[in-house]
Z-matrix of the N, CA and C atoms (Angstrom, degrees):
N
C 1 1.448
C 2 1.545 1 110.42
N 3 1.311 2 115.73 1 133.01
C 4 1.452 3 120.23 2 -178.32
C 5 1.544 4 111.52 3 -68.95
N 6 1.317 5 116.24 4 131.32
C 7 1.461 6 120.74 5 -178.84
C 8 1.512 7 109.90 6 -72.71
N 9 1.314 8 116.84 7 137.79
C 10 1.440 9 120.52 8 179.62
C 11 1.504 10 112.18 9 -68.59
N 12 1.322 11 117.23 10 141.69
C 13 1.465 12 121.37 11 176.28
C 14 1.519 13 112.12 12 -82.09
N 15 1.332 14 115.85 13 -7.92
C 16 1.464 15 119.32 14 178.19
C 17 1.534 16 107.00 15 -100.85
N 18 1.324 17 114.24 16 118.15
C 19 1.458 18 122.10 17 -176.07
C 20 1.504 19 110.08 18 -102.93
N 21 1.344 20 116.87 19 116.21
C 22 1.428 21 122.20 20 179.10
C 23 1.532 22 110.82 21 -79.95
N 24 1.338 23 117.58 22 126.58
C 25 1.464 24 117.92 23 177.40
C 26 1.526 25 111.65 24 -60.56
N 27 1.295 26 115.30 25 146.81
C 28 1.486 27 119.64 26 -178.00
C 29 1.535 28 110.88 27 -59.91
N 30 1.310 29 115.51 28 129.83
C 31 1.431 30 120.74 29 178.20
C 32 1.505 31 116.20 30 82.85
N 33 1.321 32 117.71 31 6.25
C 34 1.453 33 121.74 32 -177.05
C 35 1.532 34 111.11 33 -83.24
N 36 1.330 35 116.40 34 111.54
C 37 1.462 36 121.15 35 174.86
C 38 1.533 37 110.24 36 -123.03
N 39 1.331 38 116.39 37 -5.65
C 40 1.468 39 119.66 38 -179.10
C 41 1.552 40 107.38 39 -149.53
N 42 1.308 41 116.40 40 138.73
C 43 1.469 42 119.56 41 -178.19
C 44 1.526 43 109.12 42 -142.04
N 45 1.338 44 116.48 43 140.52
C 46 1.439 45 122.39 44 171.04
C 47 1.526 46 106.99 45 -88.11
N 48 1.324 47 115.95 46 112.59
C 49 1.442 48 120.66 47 -175.23
C 50 1.507 49 109.70 48 -103.66
N 51 1.347 50 114.81 49 111.45
C 52 1.441 51 120.35 50 173.48
C 53 1.544 52 106.98 51 -70.27
N 54 1.335 53 116.12 52 121.12
C 55 1.481 54 119.83 53 -177.60
C 56 1.537 55 109.11 54 -109.82
N 57 1.315 56 115.47 55 123.41
C 58 1.463 57 119.80 56 177.26
C 59 1.526 58 111.15 57 -81.46
N 60 1.343 59 115.88 58 -28.71
C 61 1.464 60 121.36 59 179.82
C 62 1.526 61 108.77 60 -168.39
N 63 1.315 62 116.30 61 165.91
C 64 1.454 63 120.44 62 179.52
C 65 1.537 64 113.88 63 -66.21
N 66 1.345 65 119.09 64 -44.95
C 67 1.480 66 117.88 65 179.53
C 68 1.532 67 112.49 66 -57.42
N 69 1.290 68 118.09 67 -44.24
C 70 1.479 69 121.18 68 -176.20
C 71 1.539 70 111.63 69 -70.92
N 72 1.327 71 117.94 70 -28.62
C 73 1.451 72 119.52 71 -177.18
C 74 1.517 73 113.75 72 -88.92
N 75 1.339 74 117.98 73 -19.60
C 76 1.467 75 121.67 74 -170.30
C 77 1.504 76 113.77 75 -58.85
N 78 1.361 77 118.45 76 -51.62
C 79 1.450 78 120.04 77 -177.59
C 80 1.519 79 112.06 78 -70.25
N 81 1.345 80 116.08 79 -32.75
C 82 1.460 81 120.54 80 179.18
C 83 1.558 82 109.98 81 -64.89
N 84 1.342 83 114.61 82 -47.66
C 85 1.468 84 120.24 83 179.02
C 86 1.513 85 109.95 84 -58.90
N 87 1.311 86 116.51 85 -45.34
C 88 1.473 87 120.87 86 -179.50
C 89 1.554 88 110.37 87 -59.05
N 90 1.332 89 115.31 88 -43.97
C 91 1.486 90 120.11 89 -178.72
C 92 1.530 91 109.42 90 -64.99
N 93 1.326 92 117.63 91 -43.28
C 94 1.475 93 121.58 92 -178.71
C 95 1.535 94 109.99 93 -60.72
N 96 1.341 95 116.18 94 -47.66
C 97 1.446 96 119.94 95 -178.94
C 98 1.518 97 111.53 96 -63.13
N 99 1.331 98 116.54 97 -38.38
C 100 1.445 99 120.28 98 178.89
C 101 1.517 100 113.39 99 -67.73
N 102 1.329 101 117.18 100 -18.51
C 103 1.464 102 122.82 101 179.14
C 104 1.527 103 111.75 102 -110.10
N 105 1.329 104 115.45 103 24.70
C 106 1.491 105 121.03 104 173.89
C 107 1.533 106 113.56 105 59.43
N 108 1.312 107 115.64 106 35.94
C 109 1.470 108 121.07 107 175.09
C 110 1.504 109 108.54 108 -115.29
N 111 1.312 110 117.65 109 124.04
C 112 1.479 111 122.17 110 -176.95
C 113 1.541 112 109.02 111 -83.41
N 114 1.332 113 117.00 112 115.20
C 115 1.462 114 119.44 113 173.54
C 116 1.512 115 112.68 114 -88.62
N 117 1.300 116 117.84 115 135.84
C 118 1.447 117 123.68 116 169.94
C 119 1.535 118 104.91 117 -111.24
N 120 1.330 119 117.50 118 118.11
C 121 1.477 120 121.43 119 -175.17
C 122 1.525 121 108.53 120 -81.74
N 123 1.296 122 114.40 121 129.63
C 124 1.464 123 121.45 122 178.58
C 125 1.495 124 108.74 123 -118.29
N 126 1.335 125 116.11 124 114.63
C 127 1.466 126 120.48 125 -179.51
C 128 1.508 127 111.47 126 -103.80
N 129 1.325 128 115.28 127 105.03
C 130 1.483 129 119.69 128 175.69
C 131 1.550 130 105.25 129 -143.03
N 132 1.354 131 115.04 130 99.51
C 133 1.449 132 121.80 131 -177.70
C 134 1.498 133 110.56 132 -140.17
N 135 1.333 134 118.09 133 66.01
C 136 1.454 135 121.64 134 -176.71
C 137 1.496 136 112.60 135 -74.58
N 138 1.357 137 117.50 136 0.24
C 139 1.465 138 120.54 137 175.50
C 140 1.524 139 111.62 138 -74.87
N 141 1.320 140 117.24 139 -22.81
C 142 1.462 141 121.99 140 -172.58
C 143 1.508 142 110.35 141 -66.93
N 144 1.300 143 115.90 142 133.20
C 145 1.477 144 122.21 143 -175.84
C 146 1.521 145 107.41 144 -145.54
N 147 1.343 146 119.07 145 141.42
C 148 1.453 147 128.14 146 -2.48
C 149 1.531 148 113.16 147 -81.14
N 150 1.322 149 117.16 148 -174.74
C 151 1.448 150 120.90 149 -175.25
C 152 1.532 151 111.96 150 -60.49
N 153 1.318 152 116.63 151 -37.04
C 154 1.443 153 121.07 152 -178.30
C 155 1.565 154 110.07 153 -61.87
N 156 1.327 155 115.97 154 -40.31
C 157 1.466 156 121.03 155 176.55
C 158 1.508 157 110.93 156 -65.84
N 159 1.336 158 115.67 157 -41.94
C 160 1.437 159 122.03 158 178.21
C 161 1.523 160 112.10 159 -58.40
N 162 1.318 161 116.05 160 -44.59
C 163 1.470 162 123.65 161 -178.38
C 164 1.563 163 110.20 162 -63.28
N 165 1.327 164 115.74 163 -43.48
C 166 1.449 165 119.36 164 -179.84
C 167 1.515 166 110.99 165 -62.05
N 168 1.323 167 117.64 166 -48.18
C 169 1.494 168 121.02 167 -178.42
C 170 1.547 169 110.49 168 -66.05
N 171 1.298 170 115.48 169 -40.47
C 172 1.471 171 118.79 170 -179.71
C 173 1.553 172 110.34 171 -63.82
N 174 1.305 173 116.89 172 -46.24
C 175 1.437 174 119.98 173 -178.15
C 176 1.521 175 113.78 174 -65.00
N 177 1.343 176 115.53 175 -33.22
C 178 1.466 177 120.26 176 175.20
C 179 1.522 178 111.06 177 -65.32
N 180 1.325 179 116.28 178 -40.97
C 181 1.454 180 121.69 179 178.66
C 182 1.514 181 110.00 180 -63.94
N 183 1.343 182 116.31 181 -44.01
C 184 1.431 183 120.89 182 178.02
C 185 1.522 184 112.40 183 -62.68
N 186 1.281 185 115.42 184 -43.61
C 187 1.502 186 121.61 185 -179.60
C 188 1.524 187 109.62 186 -59.92
N 189 1.309 188 117.82 187 -41.86
C 190 1.444 189 122.55 188 -179.71
C 191 1.531 190 110.49 189 -63.45
N 192 1.346 191 115.21 190 -49.49
C 193 1.446 192 119.43 191 -178.89
C 194 1.530 193 112.15 192 -61.52
N 195 1.317 194 115.97 193 -43.60
C 196 1.453 195 119.64 194 178.61
C 197 1.510 196 113.23 195 -62.20
N 198 1.316 197 117.20 196 -35.81
C 199 1.449 198 121.71 197 178.53
C 200 1.520 199 113.36 198 -63.37
N 201 1.313 200 114.59 199 -24.51
C 202 1.494 201 121.31 200 179.95
C 203 1.511 202 113.21 201 -102.20
N 204 1.355 203 116.20 202 -6.55
C 205 1.475 204 119.25 203 -179.36
C 206 1.522 205 113.81 204 72.37
N 207 1.328 206 119.00 205 28.09
C 208 1.460 207 120.38 206 -179.11
C 209 1.533 208 110.01 207 -107.86
N 210 1.307 209 115.22 208 154.67
C 211 1.469 210 120.02 209 -176.32
C 212 1.518 211 111.42 210 -68.96
N 213 1.339 212 114.14 211 136.71
C 214 1.472 213 122.19 212 -178.34
C 215 1.490 214 109.01 213 -130.89
N 216 1.344 215 117.13 214 127.61
C 217 1.467 216 122.18 215 -174.27
C 218 1.527 217 110.00 216 -114.72
N 219 1.326 218 115.41 217 122.80
C 220 1.474 219 121.38 218 177.46
C 221 1.519 220 107.85 219 -98.16
N 222 1.345 221 115.25 220 91.95
C 223 1.447 222 118.94 221 -172.33
C 224 1.514 223 114.29 222 -67.99
N 225 1.337 224 118.66 223 -34.71
C 226 1.460 225 120.30 224 -179.30
C 227 1.532 226 111.15 225 -60.97
N 228 1.323 227 117.77 226 -39.71
C 229 1.439 228 121.06 227 -179.75
C 230 1.543 229 109.90 228 -71.18
N 231 1.344 230 117.16 229 -40.36
C 232 1.460 231 120.71 230 179.24
C 233 1.532 232 110.42 231 -60.77
N 234 1.333 233 115.03 232 -43.40
C 235 1.460 234 119.51 233 -175.78
C 236 1.525 235 112.19 234 -66.57
N 237 1.329 236 115.41 235 -35.24
C 238 1.459 237 118.84 236 -177.55
C 239 1.536 238 110.83 237 -80.87
N 240 1.301 239 115.79 238 -36.21
C 241 1.471 240 119.65 239 -176.55
C 242 1.504 241 113.12 240 66.27
N 243 1.337 242 114.22 241 26.43
C 244 1.474 243 119.02 242 -177.60
C 245 1.534 244 109.04 243 -146.46
N 246 1.309 245 116.14 244 -148.50
C 247 1.467 246 119.39 245 -176.09
C 248 1.509 247 111.87 246 -72.52
N 249 1.314 248 117.86 247 163.38
C 250 1.447 249 123.46 248 -178.90
C 251 1.521 250 111.43 249 -58.73
N 252 1.337 251 120.97 250 -51.01
C 253 1.486 252 119.20 251 -178.67
C 254 1.527 253 110.44 252 -60.20
N 255 1.300 254 118.12 253 -39.15
C 256 1.458 255 119.69 254 -179.42
C 257 1.523 256 110.61 255 -63.45
N 258 1.346 257 115.74 256 -44.26
C 259 1.474 258 119.46 257 178.30
C 260 1.496 259 110.14 258 -59.32
N 261 1.341 260 118.46 259 -45.90
C 262 1.448 261 121.07 260 -178.95
C 263 1.510 262 111.02 261 -62.43
N 264 1.315 263 117.05 262 -45.54
C 265 1.482 264 120.79 263 -177.36
C 266 1.536 265 111.35 264 -60.38
N 267 1.335 266 117.25 265 -43.85
C 268 1.424 267 119.54 266 -179.94
C 269 1.541 268 112.41 267 -65.92
N 270 1.327 269 114.56 268 -42.65
C 271 1.485 270 118.98 269 -179.44
C 272 1.518 271 109.70 270 -69.34
N 273 1.318 272 117.81 271 -38.38
C 274 1.479 273 119.98 272 -178.52
C 275 1.530 274 110.22 273 -68.75
N 276 1.328 275 117.74 274 -34.99
C 277 1.452 276 121.19 275 176.85
C 278 1.532 277 110.33 276 -63.82
N 279 1.341 278 117.14 277 -40.76
C 280 1.441 279 121.19 278 179.09
C 281 1.528 280 110.72 279 -64.70
N 282 1.325 281 114.89 280 -39.18
C 283 1.463 282 119.40 281 179.04
C 284 1.530 283 111.20 282 -66.57
N 285 1.323 284 116.68 283 -40.39
C 286 1.451 285 120.80 284 177.87
C 287 1.531 286 110.99 285 -61.38
N 288 1.312 287 117.09 286 -39.15
C 289 1.468 288 121.34 287 176.48
C 290 1.545 289 109.10 288 -63.07
N 291 1.344 290 117.82 289 -39.06
C 292 1.454 291 121.12 290 -177.76
C 293 1.483 292 112.84 291 -64.96
N 294 1.353 293 117.85 292 -34.07
C 295 1.457 294 120.52 293 -176.51
C 296 1.537 295 111.87 294 -104.73
N 297 1.324 296 117.38 295 12.81
C 298 1.447 297 120.82 296 -178.58
C 299 1.530 298 110.00 297 -57.88
N 300 1.320 299 114.17 298 133.78
C 301 1.480 300 120.60 299 -179.96
C 302 1.494 301 112.09 300 90.35
N 303 1.328 302 118.40 301 -6.29
C 304 1.461 303 121.99 302 -177.05
C 305 1.547 304 110.68 303 -114.69
N 306 1.293 305 115.93 304 14.56
C 307 1.456 306 119.79 305 -174.83
C 308 1.524 307 113.69 306 -60.76
N 309 1.331 308 116.78 307 -31.83
C 310 1.463 309 119.93 308 -177.57
C 311 1.514 310 115.72 309 -96.62
N 312 1.337 311 114.69 310 9.76
C 313 1.425 312 119.84 311 174.89
C 314 1.533 313 110.64 312 -67.19
N 315 1.335 314 118.34 313 146.11
C 316 1.456 315 120.21 314 178.63
C 317 1.515 316 110.39 315 -75.27
N 318 1.343 317 115.52 316 162.85
C 319 1.458 318 118.57 317 175.15
C 320 1.519 319 110.42 318 -57.62
N 321 1.322 320 117.47 319 141.88
C 322 1.431 321 126.41 320 -174.47
C 323 1.534 322 111.87 321 69.03
N 324 1.334 323 115.21 322 19.35
C 325 1.448 324 121.29 323 174.81
C 326 1.517 325 112.47 324 -97.18
N 327 1.340 326 116.36 325 -158.18
C 328 1.446 327 122.06 326 -174.09
C 329 1.547 328 112.52 327 -67.19
N 330 1.329 329 116.95 328 -29.96
C 331 1.456 330 119.31 329 178.68
C 332 1.558 331 109.70 330 -62.94
N 333 1.356 332 115.72 331 -42.02
C 334 1.463 333 119.92 332 -179.90
C 335 1.508 334 109.95 333 -64.49
N 336 1.342 335 117.46 334 -40.93
C 337 1.454 336 120.49 335 178.04
C 338 1.527 337 111.73 336 -57.07
N 339 1.341 338 114.96 337 -46.65
C 340 1.452 339 119.01 338 -179.39
C 341 1.535 340 111.53 339 -68.99
N 342 1.303 341 116.81 340 -36.06
C 343 1.461 342 121.46 341 176.49
C 344 1.517 343 111.99 342 -60.22
N 345 1.337 344 114.93 343 -47.44
C 346 1.467 345 120.56 344 178.94
C 347 1.525 346 110.08 345 -59.84
N 348 1.331 347 116.05 346 -46.49
C 349 1.459 348 120.32 347 -177.61
C 350 1.533 349 111.56 348 -63.62
N 351 1.299 350 116.56 349 -43.13
C 352 1.478 351 120.66 350 -179.84
C 353 1.525 352 110.13 351 -57.47
N 354 1.286 353 117.62 352 -44.56
C 355 1.476 354 120.91 353 -176.73
C 356 1.543 355 111.52 354 -76.89
N 357 1.333 356 117.08 355 -36.32
C 358 1.448 357 119.87 356 -178.93
C 359 1.533 358 112.05 357 -77.14
N 360 1.342 359 116.50 358 -27.04
C 361 1.440 360 117.55 359 174.46
C 362 1.529 361 109.24 360 -66.28
N 363 1.306 362 117.45 361 -41.63
C 364 1.481 363 121.07 362 175.94
C 365 1.518 364 110.39 363 -62.05
N 366 1.306 365 116.97 364 -37.60
C 367 1.499 366 120.96 365 177.34
C 368 1.525 367 111.92 366 -63.85
N 369 1.359 368 114.94 367 -47.07
C 370 1.450 369 119.00 368 179.41
C 371 1.485 370 111.81 369 -60.76
N 372 1.312 371 118.39 370 -38.46
C 373 1.442 372 121.79 371 -179.74
C 374 1.530 373 111.40 372 -70.46
N 375 1.336 374 116.59 373 -34.32
C 376 1.442 375 118.85 374 178.59
C 377 1.550 376 108.31 375 -71.19
N 378 1.321 377 117.77 376 -38.68
C 379 1.480 378 119.28 377 175.96
C 380 1.517 379 110.99 378 -61.98
N 381 1.296 380 116.62 379 -38.92
C 382 1.467 381 123.59 380 177.39
C 383 1.507 382 109.82 381 -61.86
N 384 1.340 383 116.06 382 -46.53
C 385 1.458 384 122.81 383 -179.38
C 386 1.553 385 113.21 384 -61.99
N 387 1.332 386 112.96 385 -40.74
C 388 1.471 387 118.85 386 -176.73
C 389 1.542 388 113.09 387 -88.97
N 390 1.287 389 117.02 388 -5.99
C 391 1.445 390 119.86 389 -179.14
C 392 1.537 391 114.04 390 73.02
N 393 1.311 392 115.48 391 27.05
C 394 1.478 393 120.14 392 178.37
C 395 1.536 394 106.26 393 -90.99
N 396 1.332 395 117.69 394 125.28
C 397 1.469 396 120.64 395 -168.73
C 398 1.517 397 114.36 396 -76.08
N 399 1.344 398 120.07 397 -15.79
C 400 1.450 399 122.30 398 -178.62
C 401 1.520 400 111.72 399 -134.79
N 402 1.323 401 116.17 400 147.13
C 403 1.462 402 120.95 401 171.25
C 404 1.504 403 110.02 402 -133.89
N 405 1.324 404 114.96 403 150.25
C 406 1.454 405 122.09 404 179.69
C 407 1.526 406 108.41 405 -145.42
N 408 1.323 407 115.35 406 177.21
C 409 1.472 408 119.05 407 -179.77
C 410 1.521 409 112.49 408 -143.37
N 411 1.312 410 115.19 409 142.00
C 412 1.460 411 120.70 410 176.92
C 413 1.515 412 110.94 411 -74.68
N 414 1.306 413 119.93 412 -7.60
C 415 1.458 414 122.33 413 174.47
C 416 1.528 415 109.83 414 -60.47
N 417 1.343 416 117.23 415 -24.67
C 418 1.430 417 122.02 416 -178.87
C 419 1.534 418 111.75 417 -80.91
N 420 1.339 419 117.08 418 7.41
C 421 1.473 420 120.14 419 179.17
C 422 1.518 421 111.36 420 -105.19
N 423 1.313 422 116.76 421 -14.15
C 424 1.486 423 120.15 422 -173.64
C 425 1.524 424 111.46 423 -85.87
N 426 1.317 425 115.05 424 129.72
C 427 1.453 426 118.33 425 176.42
C 428 1.526 427 114.44 426 -72.87
N 429 1.329 428 114.87 427 -7.61
C 430 1.466 429 119.47 428 178.34
C 431 1.516 430 111.93 429 -89.24
N 432 1.352 431 116.70 430 -8.29
C 433 1.449 432 121.04 431 178.42
C 434 1.503 433 112.78 432 -101.01
N 435 1.322 434 116.66 433 154.01
C 436 1.451 435 123.33 434 176.39
C 437 1.513 436 105.79 435 -83.85
N 438 1.318 437 117.86 436 110.45
C 439 1.461 438 121.71 437 -176.88
C 440 1.521 439 112.74 438 -61.11
N 441 1.317 440 117.79 439 -37.65
C 442 1.449 441 120.66 440 177.35
C 443 1.499 442 111.78 441 -61.59
N 444 1.335 443 117.21 442 -41.43
C 445 1.484 444 121.37 443 176.79
C 446 1.526 445 110.94 444 -61.96
N 447 1.311 446 115.90 445 -45.79
C 448 1.479 447 120.49 446 -178.18
C 449 1.516 448 110.39 447 -61.15
N 450 1.326 449 117.19 448 -48.85
C 451 1.449 450 120.48 449 -177.15
C 452 1.567 451 112.29 450 -70.39
N 453 1.310 452 116.15 451 -33.48
C 454 1.464 453 118.90 452 174.48
C 455 1.545 454 112.19 453 -63.46
N 456 1.335 455 115.42 454 -37.84
C 457 1.479 456 121.44 455 177.18
C 458 1.519 457 110.54 456 -66.62
N 459 1.333 458 115.86 457 -40.75
C 460 1.480 459 120.52 458 179.64
C 461 1.546 460 111.08 459 -64.52
N 462 1.308 461 115.54 460 -43.12
C 463 1.489 462 119.43 461 179.51
C 464 1.502 463 111.64 462 -68.05
N 465 1.340 464 115.32 463 -36.48
C 466 1.464 465 119.18 464 177.43
C 467 1.491 466 110.44 465 -64.62
N 468 1.344 467 117.26 466 -40.62
C 469 1.485 468 122.15 467 177.69
C 470 1.499 469 111.02 468 -63.33
N 471 1.329 470 116.53 469 -39.56
C 472 1.457 471 121.91 470 178.27
C 473 1.546 472 108.70 471 -60.79
N 474 1.293 473 115.82 472 -46.81
C 475 1.481 474 119.11 473 -179.80
C 476 1.521 475 111.92 474 -63.18
N 477 1.337 476 115.26 475 -39.00
C 478 1.447 477 118.60 476 -178.38
C 479 1.497 478 114.19 477 -61.72
N 480 1.353 479 117.55 478 -40.36
C 481 1.430 480 119.36 479 -176.79
C 482 1.525 481 112.75 480 -79.52
N 483 1.315 482 117.31 481 -15.11
C 484 1.474 483 119.44 482 175.29
C 485 1.510 484 111.89 483 -89.19
N 486 1.370 485 115.81 484 -12.31
C 487 1.464 486 120.76 485 179.51
C 488 1.505 487 111.99 486 81.26
N 489 1.341 488 118.03 487 10.70
C 490 1.439 489 121.64 488 -178.97
C 491 1.524 490 113.23 489 -101.71
N 492 1.322 491 115.48 490 -7.15
C 493 1.442 492 118.27 491 -174.04
C 494 1.529 493 112.93 492 -113.15
N 495 1.321 494 115.11 493 -140.78
C 496 1.464 495 120.28 494 -179.39
C 497 1.492 496 111.52 495 -67.88
N 498 1.344 497 117.87 496 147.13
C 499 1.458 498 119.19 497 179.74
C 500 1.525 499 110.61 498 -68.21
N 501 1.314 500 116.68 499 148.14
C 502 1.454 501 121.31 500 177.71
C 503 1.514 502 110.00 501 -79.07
N 504 1.329 503 116.19 502 120.22
C 505 1.436 504 119.84 503 -175.49
C 506 1.524 505 113.04 504 -125.84
N 507 1.329 506 119.36 505 1.50
C 508 1.431 507 120.38 506 178.68
C 509 1.502 508 112.33 507 -87.51
N 510 1.336 509 116.41 508 -170.41
C 511 1.473 510 120.14 509 -172.54
C 512 1.529 511 114.33 510 -83.97
N 513 1.330 512 117.58 511 -3.95
C 514 1.445 513 119.07 512 -178.09
C 515 1.535 514 109.75 513 -79.49
N 516 1.297 515 115.51 514 137.80
C 517 1.469 516 120.04 515 -179.10
C 518 1.503 517 111.03 516 -77.80
N 519 1.366 518 118.92 517 128.03
C 520 1.450 519 121.11 518 178.19
C 521 1.506 520 112.91 519 -65.99
N 522 1.310 521 115.04 520 148.74
C 523 1.462 522 121.66 521 178.29
C 524 1.513 523 110.20 522 -100.04
N 525 1.285 524 115.78 523 151.36
C 526 1.471 525 119.49 524 174.92
C 527 1.508 526 108.97 525 -66.81
N 528 1.344 527 120.04 526 120.56
C 529 1.457 528 121.40 527 -175.74
C 530 1.535 529 111.36 528 -64.92
N 531 1.347 530 116.38 529 122.17
C 532 1.458 531 120.33 530 170.81
C 533 1.512 532 108.44 531 -131.90
N 534 1.326 533 114.30 532 1.68
C 535 1.439 534 120.06 533 -174.56
C 536 1.521 535 107.80 534 -164.81
N 537 1.318 536 117.58 535 138.36
C 538 1.446 537 121.76 536 -178.45
C 539 1.530 538 109.79 537 -114.92
N 540 1.340 539 115.34 538 91.75
C 541 1.464 540 118.33 539 -179.88
C 542 1.523 541 111.70 540 -69.24
N 543 1.331 542 114.43 541 147.99
C 544 1.464 543 122.15 542 -179.42
C 545 1.506 544 110.73 543 -106.04
N 546 1.310 545 116.14 544 141.90
C 547 1.424 546 121.39 545 177.75
C 548 1.521 547 111.79 546 -83.49
N 549 1.295 548 118.49 547 126.90
C 550 1.445 549 124.10 548 -178.98
C 551 1.553 550 105.85 549 -90.01
N 552 1.303 551 117.30 550 94.83
C 553 1.453 552 123.17 551 178.71
C 554 1.529 553 108.95 552 -78.80
N 555 1.307 554 116.55 553 114.56
C 556 1.455 555 119.75 554 -173.72
C 557 1.514 556 111.07 555 -150.01
N 558 1.296 557 117.67 556 140.44
C 559 1.453 558 122.07 557 170.29
C 560 1.534 559 108.18 558 -85.22
N 561 1.286 560 116.38 559 99.66
C 562 1.482 561 120.18 560 -175.97
C 563 1.524 562 113.25 561 -82.99
N 564 1.343 563 114.98 562 16.17
C 565 1.489 564 117.99 563 173.74
C 566 1.555 565 110.52 564 -93.46
N 567 1.338 566 115.51 565 -7.99
C 568 1.449 567 120.82 566 -172.94
C 569 1.547 568 111.41 567 -80.11
N 570 1.334 569 115.09 568 174.38
C 571 1.463 570 123.70 569 174.09
C 572 1.547 571 112.59 570 57.13
N 573 1.300 572 115.93 571 30.12
C 574 1.481 573 118.45 572 176.52
C 575 1.521 574 113.56 573 80.53
N 576 1.308 575 118.75 574 7.29
C 577 1.456 576 119.47 575 -175.98
C 578 1.534 577 113.26 576 -69.85
N 579 1.341 578 116.03 577 -25.57
C 580 1.467 579 118.84 578 178.76
C 581 1.569 580 108.25 579 -68.24
N 582 1.320 581 116.36 580 -43.95
C 583 1.467 582 119.88 581 179.20
C 584 1.513 583 109.69 582 -67.39
N 585 1.338 584 117.63 583 -39.57
C 586 1.455 585 121.40 584 178.08
C 587 1.511 586 112.72 585 -63.73
N 588 1.332 587 115.51 586 -36.53
C 589 1.436 588 121.33 587 175.27
C 590 1.522 589 110.88 588 -57.30
N 591 1.317 590 115.59 589 -48.78
C 592 1.469 591 120.45 590 -177.47
C 593 1.526 592 110.53 591 -63.58
N 594 1.377 593 115.89 592 -37.25
C 595 1.445 594 119.18 593 178.34
C 596 1.527 595 112.45 594 -65.95
N 597 1.344 596 114.36 595 -43.77
C 598 1.474 597 118.69 596 179.55
C 599 1.528 598 113.47 597 -66.61
N 600 1.313 599 114.44 598 -32.00
C 601 1.488 600 119.83 599 176.32
C 602 1.519 601 110.34 600 -55.91
N 603 1.346 602 114.17 601 -43.56
C 604 1.480 603 118.81 602 179.04
C 605 1.530 604 111.68 603 -75.06
N 606 1.311 605 116.15 604 -38.27
C 607 1.464 606 121.30 605 -178.59
C 608 1.525 607 111.45 606 -61.58
N 609 1.348 608 116.74 607 -44.07
C 610 1.447 609 120.78 608 -177.85
C 611 1.523 610 112.89 609 -89.47
N 612 1.352 611 116.71 610 -8.27
C 613 1.488 612 122.12 611 -175.60
C 614 1.532 613 109.20 612 58.33
N 615 1.312 614 114.94 613 45.12
C 616 1.471 615 118.29 614 178.36
C 617 1.512 616 113.22 615 -67.31
N 618 1.319 617 113.84 616 146.33
C 619 1.477 618 118.60 617 169.09
C 620 1.540 619 105.61 618 -66.70
N 621 1.323 620 117.15 619 132.37
C 622 1.463 621 122.68 620 -177.09
C 623 1.525 622 107.47 621 -117.36
N 624 1.344 623 116.12 622 104.81
C 625 1.437 624 122.48 623 -175.82
C 626 1.551 625 111.88 624 -65.24
N 627 1.339 626 115.46 625 156.13
C 628 1.435 627 120.98 626 -174.88
C 629 1.525 628 113.14 627 -109.62
N 630 1.352 629 117.06 628 2.23
C 631 1.430 630 119.90 629 176.02
C 632 1.561 631 107.11 630 -150.78
N 633 1.348 632 114.27 631 164.00
C 634 1.448 633 119.73 632 -172.15
C 635 1.531 634 112.00 633 -55.76
N 636 1.318 635 117.70 634 -51.75
C 637 1.456 636 119.76 635 179.75
C 638 1.504 637 114.99 636 159.00
N 639 1.307 638 118.92 637 -44.85
C 640 1.458 639 119.28 638 -174.09
C 641 1.545 640 109.92 639 -85.44
N 642 1.317 641 115.06 640 162.01
C 643 1.458 642 119.41 641 -177.33
C 644 1.503 643 112.09 642 -64.56
N 645 1.323 644 117.35 643 -27.64
C 646 1.464 645 121.23 644 -179.39
C 647 1.527 646 112.53 645 -74.56
N 648 1.319 647 117.46 646 -24.72
C 649 1.457 648 120.20 647 179.41
C 650 1.502 649 112.50 648 -76.30
N 651 1.344 650 117.22 649 -9.69
C 652 1.457 651 121.70 650 178.33
C 653 1.540 652 110.52 651 -85.83
N 654 1.291 653 117.42 652 -10.02
C 655 1.500 654 119.64 653 -178.88
C 656 1.497 655 109.19 654 -75.58
N 657 1.345 656 115.75 655 144.31
C 658 1.474 657 117.65 656 177.26
C 659 1.507 658 111.53 657 -66.08
N 660 1.368 659 116.40 658 141.36
C 661 1.463 660 120.40 659 -178.15
C 662 1.526 661 110.33 660 -73.91
């Protein structure tokens, strides 16, 4: 029997999965459920611009989670404690501050590194808050992303919430440590998941975006 290229961390039965969009998360969620791992979908993508694009991607992610009966968390709305547009505006402003000065960086450059870290730090903190021992991201499934950058950001976020790594300097409020979640570094393109993603995209009739998300990624290289 062929050995799986996806290695489950020891003791992992539940994971907080940062979802960038429904197409990228669909095959991963299916694989997790098939291997008796409970995914909790965490939607925090304040980089997406404009608001209309953000709403479409968010609603597709929610629709997918609801169709499977799994928990889906809208972090932007929770953080704002108000209406959807207000939540998006506050989160987007925080993201803009995080990538300030990096607007002209090319794709897969330093702006992307900071963008990944900003979102995965929020994911690590949510995992810490909920007591979920592992967190992962669907960003590691996209062939358009630099996998090393994604995983480096995840590990950096893991270190930040344990207090052993880089100091927290962004706008997110640190949580009192009662749990140290671990980042599940994984190439989610393996084991046929890329092909399965494309199949599920058609099966669910997902909206398939044509650019990464932020306004800067729309600029010609």
